[in-house]
FIMI-951057 format. One record per residue: y negated, z negated, x negated of N, C-alpha, C in turn; residue number from 1. Coordinates in pm, 1 decimal, decimal comma. Layout:
+----------+----------+----------+----------+----------+----------+----------+----------+----------+-------+
|     n.py |     n.pz |     n.px |    ca.py |    ca.pz |    ca.px |     c.py |     c.pz |     c.px | lummi |
+----------+----------+----------+----------+----------+----------+----------+----------+----------+-------+
|        Y |        Z |        X |        Y |        Z |        X |        Y |        Z |        X |   NUM |
...
+----------+----------+----------+----------+----------+----------+----------+----------+----------+-------+
END
This chain:
+----------+----------+----------+----------+----------+----------+----------+----------+----------+-------+
|     n.py |     n.pz |     n.px |    ca.py |    ca.pz |    ca.px |     c.py |     c.pz |     c.px | lummi |
+----------+----------+----------+----------+----------+----------+----------+----------+----------+-------+
| -17990,7 | -29112,4 | -25597,7 | -18061,4 | -29212,3 | -25520,6 | -18057,6 | -29343,3 | -25600,4 |     1 |
| -18171,1 | -29403,9 | -25614,4 | -18179,2 | -29527,5 | -25691,8 | -18146,3 | -29647,5 | -25603,4 |     2 |
| -18134,3 | -29761,7 | -25666,4 | -18105,4 | -29885,8 | -25593,3 | -18216,8 | -29918,1 | -25495,1 |     3 |
| -18341,3 | -29898,6 | -25534,5 | -18454,5 | -29926,2 | -25444,7 | -18454,2 | -29832,4 | -25324,4 |     4 |
| -18419,2 | -29706,8 | -25345,7 | -18412,5 | -29612,0 | -25233,8 | -18303,6 | -29651,9 | -25134,9 |     5 |
| -18187,5 | -29691,1 | -25184,7 | -18078,5 | -29729,4 | -25095,5 | -18111,1 | -29858,4 | -25020,4 |     6 |
| -18178,4 | -29952,6 | -25086,0 | -18220,5 | -30074,6 | -25016,2 | -18323,5 | -30043,7 | -24908,3 |     7 |
| -18415,4 | -29952,6 | -24936,9 | -18516,1 | -29913,4 | -24839,7 | -18452,1 | -29845,1 | -24718,5 |     8 |
| -18355,9 | -29757,8 | -24742,0 | -18284,6 | -29691,3 | -24632,7 | -18208,6 | -29794,4 | -24548,8 |     9 |
| -18144,6 | -29890,4 | -24613,6 | -18070,8 | -29994,4 | -24541,9 | -18163,9 | -30079,7 | -24456,0 |    10 |
| -18277,7 | -30119,7 | -24512,8 | -18373,5 | -30199,0 | -24436,7 | -18429,2 | -30122,0 | -24318,1 |    11 |
| -18454,3 | -29994,5 | -24336,5 | -18501,9 | -29911,4 | -24224,8 | -18395,5 | -29901,7 | -24115,1 |    12 |
| -18269,6 | -29890,9 | -24155,6 | -18160,7 | -29887,6 | -24057,4 | -18152,3 | -30016,7 | -23978,0 |    13 |
| -18158,8 | -30130,6 | -24048,2 | -18157,5 | -30260,1 | -23979,7 | -18276,9 | -30273,7 | -23885,4 |    14 |
| -18394,1 | -30230,6 | -23930,2 | -18513,9 | -30241,0 | -23847,0 | -18499,6 | -30157,9 | -23720,1 |    15 |
| -18445,5 | -30038,9 | -23732,5 | -18426,4 | -29952,3 | -23615,3 | -18328,2 | -30015,8 | -23517,4 |    16 |
| -18218,0 | -30070,1 | -23568,7 | -18118,7 | -30132,8 | -23481,3 | -18180,4 | -30251,1 | -23406,4 |    17 |
| -18253,4 | -30337,2 | -23477,0 | -18313,5 | -30453,1 | -23411,5 | -18421,4 | -30411,8 | -23312,1 |    18 |
| -18497,7 | -30311,3 | -23342,6 | -18598,9 | -30264,3 | -23247,5 | -18534,8 | -30209,6 | -23119,9 |    19 |
| -18425,9 | -30135,8 | -23134,6 | -18355,8 | -30083,3 | -23016,8 | -18297,2 | -30198,1 | -22934,1 |    20 |
| -18240,7 | -30299,8 | -23000,0 | -18187,3 | -30415,2 | -22926,6 | -18296,9 | -30490,1 | -22851,6 |    21 |
| -18410,5 | -30507,9 | -22915,2 | -18523,2 | -30574,6 | -22849,0 | -18571,3 | -30491,1 | -22730,8 |    22 |
| -18579,1 | -30360,8 | -22749,2 | -18620,4 | -30271,9 | -22640,1 | -18523,0 | -30279,2 | -22522,7 |    23 |
| -18393,5 | -30279,6 | -22550,5 | -18293,9 | -30291,5 | -22443,8 | -18307,0 | -30425,0 | -22370,0 |    24 |
| -18331,6 | -30531,4 | -22443,8 | -18349,1 | -30662,2 | -22381,1 | -18469,8 | -30663,1 | -22287,3 |    25 |
| -18579,0 | -30604,8 | -22331,8 | -18699,5 | -30598,3 | -22248,6 | -18673,7 | -30512,6 | -22124,9 |    26 |
| -18604,6 | -30401,1 | -22140,6 | -18574,3 | -30314,4 | -22026,2 | -18484,8 | -30384,5 | -21924,0 |    27 |
| -18388,6 | -30462,5 | -21970,2 | -18299,8 | -30534,3 | -21878,1 | -18377,6 | -30640,1 | -21801,3 |    28 |
| -18464,9 | -30713,2 | -21869,8 | -18547,2 | -30813,7 | -21801,6 | -18640,4 | -30748,1 | -21700,7 |    29 |
| -18699,1 | -30635,6 | -21737,9 | -18788,0 | -30563,4 | -21647,3 | -18711,5 | -30514,5 | -21524,2 |    30 |
| -18592,4 | -30462,0 | -21544,9 | -18510,6 | -30415,7 | -21433,2 | -18475,0 | -30532,4 | -21341,1 |    31 |
| -18443,3 | -30646,6 | -21397,7 | -18411,6 | -30764,7 | -21318,3 | -18530,3 | -30806,9 | -21232,7 |    32 |
| -18649,1 | -30806,0 | -21290,9 | -18768,7 | -30843,5 | -21214,5 | -18796,1 | -30744,3 | -21101,2 |    33 |
| -18780,3 | -30615,4 | -21129,3 | -18803,5 | -30513,8 | -21026,9 | -18702,5 | -30528,3 | -20913,3 |    34 |
| -18575,4 | -30547,2 | -20946,4 | -18473,9 | -30562,4 | -20841,8 | -18495,9 | -30689,0 | -20760,7 |    35 |
| -18535,5 | -30798,3 | -20826,0 | -18563,5 | -30922,5 | -20753,3 | -18681,0 | -30902,3 | -20657,7 |    36 |
| -18784,4 | -30831,3 | -20703,6 | -18898,9 | -30803,4 | -20618,2 | -18857,8 | -30718,9 | -20497,7 |    37 |
| -18774,7 | -30618,9 | -20519,9 | -18728,3 | -30532,6 | -20410,8 | -18644,5 | -30612,7 | -20311,3 |    38 |
| -18556,7 | -30698,9 | -20362,0 | -18472,3 | -30780,2 | -20273,5 | -18558,1 | -30874,7 | -20188,5 |    39 |
| -18659,5 | -30935,2 | -20249,3 | -18746,9 | -31024,7 | -20174,1 | -18829,3 | -30947,5 | -20072,5 |    40 |
| -18870,7 | -30826,2 | -20106,6 | -18947,1 | -30744,0 | -20013,6 | -18862,3 | -30703,4 | -19893,6 |    41 |
| -18732,0 | -30685,8 | -19915,1 | -18641,1 | -30650,4 | -19806,4 | -18602,3 | -30773,1 | -19725,3 |    42 |
| -18637,7 | -30892,3 | -19772,2 | -18608,2 | -31013,8 | -19698,5 | -18474,2 | -31075,0 | -19731,3 |    43 |
| -18408,4 | -31026,5 | -19833,6 | -18278,9 | -31081,2 | -19871,5 | -18298,5 | -31190,9 | -19974,0 |    44 |
| -18212,2 | -31292,3 | -19967,8 | -18220,6 | -31404,5 | -20060,0 | -18167,6 | -31364,9 | -20196,6 |    45 |
| -18230,0 | -31419,8 | -20301,6 | -18183,5 | -31392,5 | -20436,9 | -18117,9 | -31515,5 | -20498,2 |    46 |
| -18095,0 | -31621,6 | -20418,0 | -18028,6 | -31740,6 | -20469,8 | -17883,3 | -31707,9 | -20499,1 |    47 |
| -17833,5 | -31757,3 | -20611,5 | -17697,5 | -31729,8 | -20652,2 | -17624,5 | -31859,9 | -20681,3 |    48 |
| -17497,7 | -31865,1 | -20645,3 | -17411,9 | -31976,2 | -20682,4 | -17321,8 | -31927,7 | -20794,4 |    49 |
| -17297,4 | -32014,1 | -20890,4 | -17213,3 | -31976,8 | -21003,0 | -17079,2 | -32045,6 | -20988,8 |    50 |
| -16971,0 | -31967,9 | -20997,0 | -16836,2 | -32021,5 | -20991,1 | -16787,7 | -32038,8 | -21134,5 |    51 |
| -16755,3 | -32162,2 | -21171,6 | -16716,3 | -32191,7 | -21308,4 | -16566,6 | -32214,4 | -21318,9 |    52 |
| -16511,2 | -32171,1 | -21429,4 | -16371,1 | -32198,9 | -21459,6 | -16365,7 | -32325,1 | -21544,2 |    53 |
| -16245,0 | -32372,3 | -21569,9 | -16227,5 | -32487,0 | -21656,5 | -16279,4 | -32451,0 | -21794,9 |    54 |
| -16361,7 | -32535,3 | -21851,7 | -16420,5 | -32506,9 | -21981,0 | -16562,7 | -32455,4 | -21970,6 |    55 |
| -16610,3 | -32431,6 | -21849,1 | -16749,6 | -32394,7 | -21828,8 | -16778,6 | -32245,6 | -21835,3 |    56 |
| -16677,8 | -32158,3 | -21839,9 | -16704,7 | -32015,1 | -21842,6 | -16736,4 | -31967,0 | -21700,9 |    57 |
| -16828,4 | -31875,3 | -21690,4 | -16871,0 | -31823,7 | -21560,7 | -16769,9 | -31720,5 | -21512,7 |    58 |
| -16713,1 | -31744,4 | -21393,5 | -16619,5 | -31648,4 | -21334,9 | -16692,8 | -31546,0 | -21249,3 |    59 |
| -16786,4 | -31592,3 | -21168,5 | -16856,5 | -31500,6 | -21080,1 | -16985,7 | -31564,1 | -21033,0 |    60 |
| -17078,6 | -31480,8 | -20995,3 | -17199,7 | -31527,4 | -20932,2 | -17197,9 | -31475,0 | -20789,5 |    61 |
| -17205,3 | -31566,7 | -20694,4 | -17195,3 | -31529,9 | -20554,1 | -17325,9 | -31560,9 | -20483,2 |    62 |
| -17366,0 | -31480,7 | -20385,9 | -17484,7 | -31513,8 | -20308,3 | -17464,0 | -31646,7 | -20236,6 |    63 |
| -17567,4 | -31726,8 | -20233,5 | -17556,8 | -31857,4 | -20171,0 | -17540,7 | -31841,9 | -20020,6 |    64 |
| -17448,6 | -31916,8 | -19962,7 | -17417,7 | -31908,9 | -19821,0 | -17493,2 | -32018,6 | -19748,0 |    65 |
| -17562,7 | -31982,0 | -19642,7 | -17634,3 | -32079,4 | -19561,0 | -17538,6 | -32137,3 | -19457,5 |    66 |
| -17550,3 | -32268,0 | -19433,1 | -17465,0 | -32332,9 | -19335,0 | -17512,6 | -32296,9 | -19195,4 |    67 |
| -17432,0 | -32221,6 | -19124,3 | -17468,0 | -32177,4 | -18989,9 | -17377,6 | -32239,9 | -18884,6 |    68 |
| -17306,6 | -32346,2 | -18920,8 | -17225,7 | -32417,5 | -18825,0 | -17090,0 | -32355,1 | -18799,4 |    69 |
| -17047,2 | -32258,4 | -18877,1 | -16917,9 | -32195,4 | -18854,9 | -16812,0 | -32263,6 | -18938,6 |    70 |
| -16689,9 | -32250,8 | -18894,5 | -16577,1 | -32313,0 | -18962,8 | -16508,5 | -32210,8 | -19052,4 |    71 |
| -16457,9 | -32258,4 | -19165,2 | -16389,4 | -32169,2 | -19258,9 | -16240,6 | -32159,6 | -19229,6 |    72 |
| -16192,9 | -32225,3 | -19126,7 | -16051,8 | -32219,2 | -19093,4 | -15986,2 | -32355,1 | -19102,1 |    73 |
| -15854,3 | -32354,4 | -19105,3 | -15777,2 | -32477,9 | -19107,2 | -15731,1 | -32509,7 | -19247,8 |    74 |
| -15717,7 | -32638,8 | -19275,3 | -15668,3 | -32686,4 | -19403,4 | -15528,0 | -32741,1 | -19382,0 |    75 |
| -15432,9 | -32690,7 | -19458,4 | -15295,5 | -32739,6 | -19448,9 | -15275,5 | -32851,1 | -19549,9 |    76 |
| -15228,9 | -32965,5 | -19502,6 | -15198,5 | -33078,8 | -19589,0 | -15047,5 | -33094,4 | -19596,5 |    77 |
| -14992,6 | -33087,5 | -19715,7 | -14848,3 | -33099,1 | -19734,7 | -14822,5 | -33219,9 | -19823,4 |    78 |
| -14773,2 | -33327,3 | -19762,9 | -14741,4 | -33449,0 | -19836,8 | -14864,0 | -33527,2 | -19881,1 |    79 |
| -14979,1 | -33502,1 | -19817,6 | -15104,3 | -33569,1 | -19853,8 | -15170,3 | -33618,7 | -19726,3 |    80 |
| -15218,2 | -33744,5 | -19728,8 | -15290,0 | -33793,8 | -19612,1 | -15435,8 | -33746,0 | -19616,1 |    81 |
| -15506,8 | -33762,5 | -19505,0 | -15642,7 | -33710,5 | -19494,9 | -15738,6 | -33777,8 | -19593,0 |    82 |
| -15721,2 | -33906,2 | -19617,4 | -15809,4 | -33978,1 | -19709,1 | -15795,9 | -33922,4 | -19851,9 |    83 |
| -15672,7 | -33899,9 | -19895,9 | -15649,0 | -33844,5 | -20029,0 | -15703,0 | -33702,0 | -20038,3 |    84 |
| -15684,9 | -33622,6 | -19933,8 | -15735,6 | -33485,3 | -19933,1 | -15888,0 | -33485,2 | -19942,0 |    85 |
| -15953,1 | -33576,9 | -19873,0 | -16099,0 | -33586,2 | -19879,0 | -16144,8 | -33622,9 | -20019,9 |    86 |
| -16070,8 | -33712,4 | -20086,3 | -16105,0 | -33750,6 | -20223,9 | -16089,5 | -33630,2 | -20317,6 |    87 |
| -15981,8 | -33554,3 | -20302,2 | -15958,0 | -33436,3 | -20386,6 | -16069,6 | -33334,2 | -20367,7 |    88 |
| -16107,3 | -33308,6 | -20242,7 | -16213,1 | -33211,9 | -20216,3 | -16346,6 | -33258,6 | -20275,0 |    89 |
| -16375,5 | -33387,9 | -20266,0 | -16499,8 | -33441,1 | -20322,4 | -16501,1 | -33429,2 | -20474,7 |    90 |
| -16387,3 | -33455,4 | -20537,3 | -16378,7 | -33444,3 | -20684,0 | -16397,2 | -33299,5 | -20728,8 |    91 |
| -16333,9 | -33205,7 | -20659,8 | -16348,1 | -33063,8 | -20694,0 | -16493,4 | -33020,2 | -20678,8 |    92 |
| -16558,5 | -33065,0 | -20570,8 | -16698,2 | -33030,9 | -20548,3 | -16786,8 | -33087,9 | -20657,7 |    93 |
| -16761,7 | -33212,2 | -20697,7 | -16842,5 | -33276,1 | -20800,9 | -16821,8 | -33210,7 | -20937,0 |    94 |
| -16697,6 | -33183,1 | -20973,3 | -16668,9 | -33124,6 | -21104,7 | -16720,4 | -32981,7 | -21116,6 |    95 |
| -16715,4 | -32904,6 | -21008,1 | -16759,7 | -32765,2 | -21013,3 | -16908,7 | -32750,5 | -20984,7 |    96 |
| -16975,5 | -32859,5 | -20942,0 | -17117,8 | -32857,5 | -20908,5 | -17149,0 | -32759,2 | -20795,7 |    97 |
| -17050,6 | -32739,5 | -20706,1 | -17069,2 | -32654,4 | -20588,7 | -17068,4 | -32746,4 | -20467,6 |    98 |
| -17168,0 | -32735,9 | -20378,4 | -17169,1 | -32822,1 | -20260,6 | -17041,6 | -32805,7 | -20178,2 |    99 |
| -16996,8 | -32916,0 | -20121,2 | -16872,2 | -32916,6 | -20044,6 | -16877,8 | -32819,9 | -19926,8 |   100 |
| -16996,5 | -32799,3 | -19870,9 | -17010,3 | -32708,6 | -19757,0 | -16986,9 | -32562,8 | -19795,4 |   101 |
| -16992,3 | -32531,7 | -19925,1 | -16971,8 | -32393,9 | -19969,4 | -16830,4 | -32368,7 | -20020,1 |   102 |
| -16749,5 | -32473,0 | -20030,9 | -16611,1 | -32456,7 | -20076,6 | -16520,1 | -32434,0 | -19956,8 |   103 |
| -16414,4 | -32360,5 | -19978,1 | -16316,6 | -32333,2 | -19873,1 | -16178,1 | -32367,0 | -19927,3 |   104 |
| -16116,3 | -32467,9 | -19869,1 | -15982,9 | -32510,5 | -19910,0 | -15882,2 | -32456,6 | -19810,0 |   105 |
| -15774,2 | -32398,8 | -19859,4 | -15668,8 | -32344,0 | -19773,6 | -15554,7 | -32444,1 | -19756,6 |   106 |
| -15513,2 | -32506,8 | -19869,1 | -15397,7 | -32596,2 | -19865,4 | -15409,2 | -32697,4 | -19978,6 |   107 |
| -15370,4 | -32820,7 | -19948,1 | -15357,9 | -32924,4 | -20050,8 | -15215,5 | -32977,0 | -20042,6 |   108 |
| -15144,3 | -32966,8 | -20152,6 | -15002,4 | -33003,2 | -20155,7 | -14978,7 | -33107,3 | -20263,6 |   109 |
| -14902,5 | -33211,5 | -20230,9 | -14867,9 | -33315,2 | -20327,1 | -14755,9 | -33263,8 | -20417,8 |   110 |
| -14771,0 | -33291,8 | -20544,5 | -14668,2 | -33255,3 | -20641,0 | -14601,4 | -33384,3 | -20687,1 |   111 |
| -14472,2 | -33395,2 | -20665,2 | -14398,9 | -33514,2 | -20703,3 | -14371,3 | -33509,7 | -20853,5 |   112 |
| -14412,7 | -33616,1 | -20922,2 | -14388,0 | -33625,2 | -21065,3 | -14315,0 | -33755,3 | -21093,9 |   113 |
| -14207,0 | -33745,1 | -21166,7 | -14134,8 | -33864,7 | -21206,9 | -14167,3 | -33892,4 | -21352,3 |   114 |
| -14203,4 | -34016,7 | -21377,7 | -14240,6 | -34055,0 | -21514,0 | -14128,5 | -34131,5 | -21579,7 |   115 |
+----------+----------+----------+----------+----------+----------+----------+----------+----------+-------+
END
């Protein structure tokens, strides 16, 4: 096998790999469109909320929750007054870009730090 033959075989291999990757990408997009159409036809919402970790990595995508006037439970405050707890909840909501009505806080506890 000559150098030109081996280069031609290598280029054909690369071309096949890239064509298969492009085909897979198109199939995934097509599947997404079909599933979205089916979900809308069934009357289900396709809006998604993204839960982000520190550093901006996506932890999960959750269906968006509509506010129906229900309570998520009680919030336990340990060593924190209500004003400080409200500030903490607002900061978490702002940093995570998730509306405060969609967050659920179980407990806020003060950590004593001596400097």
